[in-house]
C-alpha positions in Angstrom: -32.3 -65.0 -20.8 -32.1 -61.4 -22.1 -34.7 -60.1 -24.5 -33.5 -61.2 -28.0 -35.7 -58.5 -29.6 -34.7 -54.9 -30.1 -37.4 -52.6 -31.3 -37.1 -48.9 -32.2 -39.4 -46.4 -33.9 -37.5 -44.6 -36.6 -38.7 -41.1 -35.7 -38.1 -39.2 -32.4 -39.5 -35.9 -31.3 -42.2 -34.5 -33.6 -44.0 -36.3 -36.4 -43.8 -39.8 -35.0 -46.6 -40.7 -37.5 -44.0 -40.5 -40.3 -41.8 -43.2 -38.9 -41.6 -47.0 -39.1 -40.6 -49.9 -37.0 -37.0 -51.2 -36.9 -37.1 -54.5 -35.2 -34.4 -57.2 -34.9 -34.2 -60.6 -33.4 -30.7 -61.7 -32.3 -29.3 -58.9 -34.4 -31.1 -60.0 -37.6 -33.8 -57.8 -39.1 -37.3 -58.9 -38.2 -39.8 -58.4 -41.1 -43.2 -57.2 -40.0 -46.4 -57.6 -42.1 -47.0 -54.5 -44.2 -50.0 -53.5 -42.1 -47.9 -53.0 -39.0 -44.7 -51.4 -40.4 -45.8 -47.8 -40.1 -48.4 -47.9 -37.3 -48.4 -48.0 -33.6 -48.9 -51.5 -32.1 -51.6 -50.9 -29.6 -49.6 -51.8 -26.5 -50.5 -50.3 -23.1 -49.0 -47.0 -22.1 -49.7 -43.4 -21.3 -49.3 -41.5 -24.6 -49.2 -37.8 -23.9 -46.4 -35.4 -24.7 -48.0 -32.8 -22.5 -48.5 -34.9 -19.4 -46.9 -38.3 -19.6 -48.3 -39.2 -16.1 -51.9 -38.4 -16.9 -54.0 -41.6 -16.8 -56.5 -40.0 -19.1 -54.1 -40.8 -21.9 -53.6 -44.5 -21.0 -54.4 -46.5 -24.1 -53.8 -50.0 -25.5 -53.8 -53.6 -24.3 -51.7 -55.1 -21.6 -49.3 -57.9 -22.4 -51.6 -60.9 -22.0 -54.5 -59.2 -23.9 -52.2 -57.9 -26.6 -50.7 -61.3 -27.3 -54.1 -63.0 -27.4 -55.4 -60.3 -29.8 -52.4 -60.5 -32.1 -51.5 -64.2 -31.9 -52.4 -65.0 -35.5 -50.3 -62.5 -37.4 -47.6 -62.8 -34.7 -47.2 -66.6 -35.1 -47.1 -66.2 -38.9 -44.4 -63.5 -38.6 -42.4 -65.6 -36.2 -42.5 -68.5 -38.6 -41.5 -66.3 -41.6 -38.6 -64.9 -39.5 -37.5 -68.3 -38.2 -38.3 -67.6 -34.5 -39.7 -70.3 -32.2 -43.5 -70.0 -31.8 -43.4 -70.0 -28.1 -45.1 -67.9 -25.4 -41.8 -66.5 -24.0 -40.9 -65.1 -27.4 -44.3 -63.5 -27.8 -43.7 -61.8 -24.4 -40.2 -60.7 -25.4 -41.6 -59.2 -28.6 -44.3 -57.3 -26.7 -41.9 -56.0 -24.1 -39.5 -54.7 -26.8 -42.2 -52.9 -28.9 -44.1 -51.6 -25.8 -41.1 -49.4 -24.8 -41.1 -47.7 -28.2 -44.9 -47.7 -29.0 -46.6 -44.4 -29.6 -49.9 -42.7 -30.4 -50.8 -39.5 -32.3 -50.8 -37.8 -28.9 -47.2 -38.8 -28.2 -45.4 -36.0 -29.9 -47.7 -33.1 -30.7 -46.2 -32.7 -34.1 -49.6 -32.2 -35.7 -50.7 -29.5 -33.2 
């Protein structure tokens, strides 16, 4: 099965902190809780515009730990968005947002 989620951060380049999440599930808008709409998601990655291979900038939780740490709001959101509350869908969600996740060090817009 292909990932039914598509996630995109609304800003590219500088000033990532002024963006918001655009997430869909099977081409239907996915509504995030207000707390998460305009913030990074805390997924694992190296977040440095200066040196994207520098392990010093690795931050966040890996897939298993992220799902466990976010299961409560994630399950509630899945229910509200009519998505099956199943592990495979939690993993698909993580994988979609992880590709687009960011940190303040991701763009250097505030430097």
